[in-house]
C-alpha positions, 0 to 999 in steps of 0.5 A: 670336396671343393671345386678347386680341390685336387682329384684323381685323374686331374691334370696338374701343371707346374713350373720347374724351379729356376735353381734346379741343378743341371744334372736333374734337368738332364735326367728329366730330358732323358725321361721325356725322350724315353717315356714319351707319352708316359712321361707325365705318368712317370713324373706323377709317380715321382711326385707321389713318392716324394709326397709319401716320403715327406709324410713318412718323416712327419709320421711313423710309417712301415712297409709290410709284405702281404701274403697275397696280392691285392685285387683292384677293389682292395687297392681302391679301398686302401687308397681312401684316407679312412681306410689308411687310418683304420689299417694303421690303428689296427696294426698299431694295436696288434704291434702293441699286444703280440699275444692278442695278435696271435689270438686274433689270428687263431680266431680267423683260422678257427672261425671263433668269435670270442678271442679267449675261445680262439686262444684256447683252441690254438693251445689245444691244437698245439697240445694235440700236435705235440701228442701226435709227434710222440713215438708209440711204444709197441710190445713187439719192441722188446723181444730180445729182452724177453728171450734174454730173461728166458735164457737166464732162467734156464741157465739158473735151473741147470746150475747144480745144487751145491748145498745138497752136495755139501750136506752129503759130504758132511754126513759121509762116514770117513772111518768106514770109507778108510777101512774099505780102502785098506781092505781093498789094497790088502786084497790086491796085494794077496792076489799079486802074491798068489800070482807070484807063487803060481809063476814060481812053481811053474818055473821050478817044474820046467827046470826039473 
């Protein structure tokens, strides 16, 4: 750093250009009245933002939100030129290869030094989480099916044996059965006739 170089905390004086528009002059006047002692700091912020925007036009820059806030030491480290170059190079490599980026993040989380090993650990963790999410099947989940099968078995056991009934009908002697039926009907007719005879004889005696 040379003696004439600009350093942090150094005061810089500059002249306002003669072709500055009136509305900008009025805005500067309002800032001076409202900020008072902080007017120089506010102007310095505007200067830094303007220089950053001019650099953004020359080089590709992106703004990324961080998961946590930086402390003072981290902010001081980021301000250095070599730190910005290092972070920019790392970020460009990560954007160029997203798969490697996820593997690198897995290595940070698993404390593994090898990228391939870290990627394997990440895949193993995802597989184990998927297995844990699968529902377990218990034996108690099917009591209704077992009771239904048991009722079907009992119903089938209570059904009559139709085959044995058909065989008995085939072996039945129809001629002897018809003779028995005719003999029974004749005996019933004889009994009716005998009843009539007795009743008629009784009535004849009463008439005499």
